[in-house]
N, C-alpha and C positions, 0 to 999 in steps of 0.2 A: 127539274127533269134535266136542266142543260147542264147544271152543275154535275150531276151525276155522271153524265156521259164524258165529262172531261178526266174521269179516274181511270187511272192505266190499266189496259186490258191483260188480264192472265194470259199465259202463254205456254203451249208445249213444244217441245224442242227434241230433237234426236241426240243422242251423245253417242261416242265411240264406247268401246267394250270395255276399257278403262274407267268409265264415268268421267272423264276428264274434259274432253273438248267436243264443242259442238260440231255435227257433221249434217250434210244434207239439207241446208237451208231451205231449199225449196219444199220440204216436209213440215217446216214450223208452221203452226197454226195459232191464232190468237182467237180466245172465244168471244163470242158475239156480247153475251151477258156475264158480268162477273157472278160468281157463286155468291149467295149468302153467307157461307161460312164455311170453314175447311176444318174437317176433324182427323187428328192425329193419334193413332192408338199405338201405344207401346205395349209388346207382350214377350216375356220371357218362358222359355221351355224349362220347367223344373223336372229335375231328375234325381232319384232315389239312389243312395250309395249303393254300389255293387257288393258289400260285403258288411261283417261285423252286425253291431245292434242297430237296427231299423226303427225299433220303438222309441228312441229317444227325441229329444226337441230338434236334432240335426237332422232327422230322417226327412227327405226330399228336399233338402236344400240346395243341391247342387244345380248351379244354373247352366244349361245347354245352349242350345242355338236359340237366339233372339230374332225379333223382325220389328220394324216400324212401318205403320201403314198411314197412308193418307188419302182420304176419301173426300169427294166433292161432286157436287150435282152442278152439270152446267146445260146452258138453255141455248135453242137456235130457232129461230123464226124469220122466213124468208119474206114475211110480211111487212117486217121493219126494215129501216136503213140500214144498210150492210157497212156502211163506212169502209174500214180497212179491209175487211172480208171482202168486199166485193171486188177487190184487186186480186184476192187470191182465186176466186170462182166466180168468173164473170156470168152475167145473165142467168142467175140463180133461180129457178122454178121449182125445184123439189130440195125439200130442208135436207134430204139424205146427202146431197153433194156436199154439204157443209160439216155433217156429222161424219162422213166417210174419212175425212181428214183427223178427226179422233181416233177412229177405229183403226187406223194405220198403225197406232203404235200398240195395239194388241194383236195384231197379225203377226204371225210367225216368219220369220226370216232364215234361210238357210245360213247357217255358221260357215264362213269359209275355213278351208284348212282342215277339216273336219271326217274322220273316216272311221265309221260309216256316218252317213249325213246326220247333222244334227240342227234342229230348228227350235227358235226362240225368238220371242217379240223383242224388238230394240230397246236399249237402255233411253232413258225418257227422263225429260227435267219439265217439272211445273213451277215455273215463275211467276209470282205477282208482286209488284214493288219490290219489297226488300225481301220478301218470303221465297223459299227456294227448296225443292224438295226432288232429289233424284231417286230414280227405282226401274222398277218394271212393273208394265201395267198387267195387274194379277186379272182384276175383273171389268167389264163394261157392259153396262144393262141400259139399251135405247128404247125410250118410248115416245111412240106417235102421239102427239096432242091435238093436233087440229089436222083435217083434211080440207082440201077445195070441194067445191060441187062436184068437179070432174075426178075426184079420187086421189088428187095431188095432195102428198105429205107436205105440209107448211110449217108446223111447230113440232120440235121434238125437244125432249129432257135425256141428257146423258148423265149416268151416274158412272164414275170412274174410282177405279182402286189403283193405287200405286205401292209398291211393297219395297223396301230395303231387308235384305237379309241379314241386318244386326239393329242393336240398339244404338242409336245414334242421335247427336243433337241437331238442330235445326242448320241448315246452310242459311246463310245471309247475302243479300246481293244488296251491299251497302251503297253502291253508287246509284240504285234506283230509288228515286225519292217521288212518285207518282203524286199529284196534286189531291189534296185532302187525306192523305196519308198521315196520321200521328201513331205515336207508340204509347201513350199513357193513357187508356182507356176512352181515347176519343176516335175519331176518324169516320168516313162513310158506312153505311151497313155493308156487311160483308167484309170489311178489312182486317176481321181478327179471327185467327186460327184458333178452334177449339181443340181441348185434349181428352179424350176419353181416360180415364182411371181404370189401370189393369188393377186384378183382385191382389191386394195384400202390399199395395203401395202407401208412401206417405208422401206428403207435401213436401217436405225439404228435401228428398233425393231427387224428386221430378223435377223442381225448380233447379236444383244444383245442375241438372244435365241439361236445363235449358238456359243456362247463366241467368235465371230471374230471382228476384228478391222474395223468399217464401212469405215472408211476413206481410209484406205488400199485395202480393198475389191472395193471401188468405183474407186482408182485409177488403181487397176489391171483389172477391166473389163469395163474401158472407162465410168464409169457412172457420167454425169455431174450433174445432180439435183438428189441428194439421197432422197428427199422427193417427188420426183414425177416420179414412176415406172410404166411401162406398164404392165397391166394384162399378164400372160403367159411368161414375159420377162425371160430368163433363165440366173442364175448368178453362177458362181464358186466362192465359200467361201472361198474353200481352198488356193485361191490365195490372199497373202498377209496376210495369217493368220500366 
């Protein structure tokens, strides 16, 4: 247990409107317990041709807008040692004081210099060791898991979804090398992001987008036919990379 506590903590921080620089450092928050896994989903919007013969093999092959989504489950528990979190929210008795720091990133804020007024959530960066993902928090679901005898919420799980409005490769924070982090099929539990395969994908194209060796990924994940992947299949692209 002591070795697990030495693993670097995942962090949420706010970015400027260009998704370039960190801002409002006081809003950055580290998770109390690292998620067991990260799931990244790539999706393309397929559009049909506007004219001509739409019955041939090319019908429906035009690609419109795409998106990349990261989902993760975060846990908070005020009955446990808070460590670094205790410096952010002192004397925590209600777990919602911790989860409120995550909820900040889905709360719409007024966009400056817009008429009429417009509101949108802040740009957010999820980083964990060398893994980095920038986007807008699209969804947040909080579940209270434990109450005290007096009715105080003590433990909560928070499921978050962060979205980029484009198909993109992962960002890498190469300067971060948390203890216990390895890239080739090892590492502590929860250090390997998983990718859900969109319909019609093949392993070669997905691996190329992530700068991974598709043959090593296929061998590590037990994939016999890299050209035929099942929609929704979960693949660990860091294994064999």
